N, C-alpha and C positions, 0 to 999 in steps of 0.2 A: 690405659691410664691416662686419666685427664691432668693436663697441666697448665698453669697459668702462665700467658706470657709475659715477660719483665718488660713493661712500657717503658721503664726508665732506659733502659739498656737499647731499644729501639730508637729513642729520642736521639741518645747519645749518637748512637751509630749513624741515624741520617745526619746529623751535624757533620760527623766525621767524614761520611761519604761526600757530603756537598763540598766541604775543603777540599778534600782529596781530586775531586774533580777538576779543581782549578777555578771555580766559579765564585763569585761574591752571592750572598744571600739575595741581595737585590736581583743579579742577573739570574738566579736561580727562580725567584719568585716571578720573575717575567716569563719564563718558559712555561710556568704553571699557570700563568694568567691571574695571579693573585698580588695584592699590595705587598710588599716587603713586610710591613708591620704584621700581616696576618701569616707570613710564614714564620716569622718570629715567634707568634703565640703558639703556632703548630709545634715548632720544634722546642718550645720552652719545657715540654713535659708536663705542664699544668693542666692541659685539656687532652682527653684521649683522641686520639686520631681514627677518623673513619675510614673503613677499609678501602673504599674507592680512592681516598685521599692518598693513603698510604702506598696503593698499587700506582697511583699518578706519579708519586715520587720516585718509587723504585723504577718504573718505566724510562724516567728522564734519566735516572741515574744509571741506567742498564745494567740494574741490579735485580735479583731474585729472592723471594721470600721462600725458605723451605721450613716446613713446620714438621717436626718428628715428634715421637712420643719419649724422647730422650733417652731410650736404650740403644746401645752400640749396636754398629750393624753385623 
């Protein structure tokens, strides 16, 4: 079964994960090596995240992306 990722949820979750990590967006942007304004754009949901960028964010947060087909185990 093909299922589209809910990008709005991903952006919201990433923002929440950063907040829960105790870091400001400025601190997090520094870890990513990008300007804080660029991170704000990435998290705004107005632009799609490239997979390498998403992986970099998740690695810094020590989170994993698990993709399933939506059926229960």
